[in-house]
Structures are given as C-alpha cells and as structure tokens.
N, C-alpha and C positions, 0 to 999 in steps of 0.2 A: 667242682668247687675245690680250690686249692687251700691247703692248710696254711695257716699263718706261719711265718718264719719263727723259729724258736730262738730266743735270745741266748747268747753265749757270753761267757766271761772273757773279755779281751784284756790283755795286759798292755798298758801304755807306759812308756818311759820317756820323760822329758828331761833333756839336758839343758841347763841354763848357765850361760857364761857371760862375763862382761864382754862388751864389744871391744875390738881392737882399738887401742888408743885411749881407753878409759882406765884411769889409775886404779890399781888393785892393791890397796894397802894390806889386805890379808895375805895375798899371794907374796908380797914383798916380805912380810913378817915371816912367813914359812921359809922362803928362800934364805933369809938371814939366819934363822934358827938351824936350818940344815947345814949351813956353813960352819956355825959354831959347834955343831955336833960332829964335824969332821967330814961331811959329805961335800967334797970339792967338785967344782965343775958344773954346778947347777947355775945356769945363767939367768933363768927367769922361771917364775911360778905364777900360774893363773889359777885362781880358785873359783869353783862354781858349785852348782848343786844339781842333784838328780832327784826327780820327783817321780814316784811310781804310783799308778792309778789302776785299780781293777774296775772295768767298765762292763755293764750289762748292755750288750748291743747285738743287733742282727746284721749289721753291715760294717765291715772294716773301714771303708772309705768315709762313711758318715761319722764313725767313731773318731777317726783321725781329724776330721774337720771340727768336731766338737772339742777335742783336746786343744787344737790350735786356737779356737775361740777362747777357751779357758786361759791359755797362755797370754793372749792379747789383752784379756780383761783383768787377770789376777796373778797368774803364776810367774810372769816375767815382766820386768819394767822395760818395755821395748825402747825407751829412750836411751838406756845405757846397756841393756842386755840383749843377747841373741839367744835363740833356743832351737833345738831340734826335737822332733817327735818320732818315736818308734812305736809301732803297734804290733803285738804278737798274739 
C-alpha cells in the first residue's frame, strides 16, 4: 500500500499585462510623470500587476493548470489582458 502524496505549499506568481495595442492610460501617465521629473528617454510605459498565491498542492502541473483556470475566470480579463504563470 503506497502512502498518499503529502501536499506541499507551492508559490504561484501571475503576471498580468494589457495586450499589445490596448491603450494603457496609467502607463502613459507614469511615462509623462517621469518626463516631468527629469527622466528623459522613456519612450513608453506599460503598467500591469503581479498576483502571488500560496497553494497547497501535491502536483506542480495540476497546480499550474488550476492557476491558469483562475486567470481565465477571475484574475485576468482575457479580452484585453495577457498573463503568464510561474510555479515554484
């Protein structure tokens, strides 16, 4: 009889960014503010978000699939945003 796999805490990091071609007013405001503060040469700024999750899981692949499902359903607006998932 094999012992059940012990759950471990996995760290998931999700990076969410606006898709290319989607207007980013927050990024543009940051770019403008940097210019007024004397930081020249900043051609463009894209602003996004990072979401960190602690997951109790036994399988890294299954955990990644679950986080991707979370992104599709809640964490990212896939019409205008793209995301990447890292599991550690």
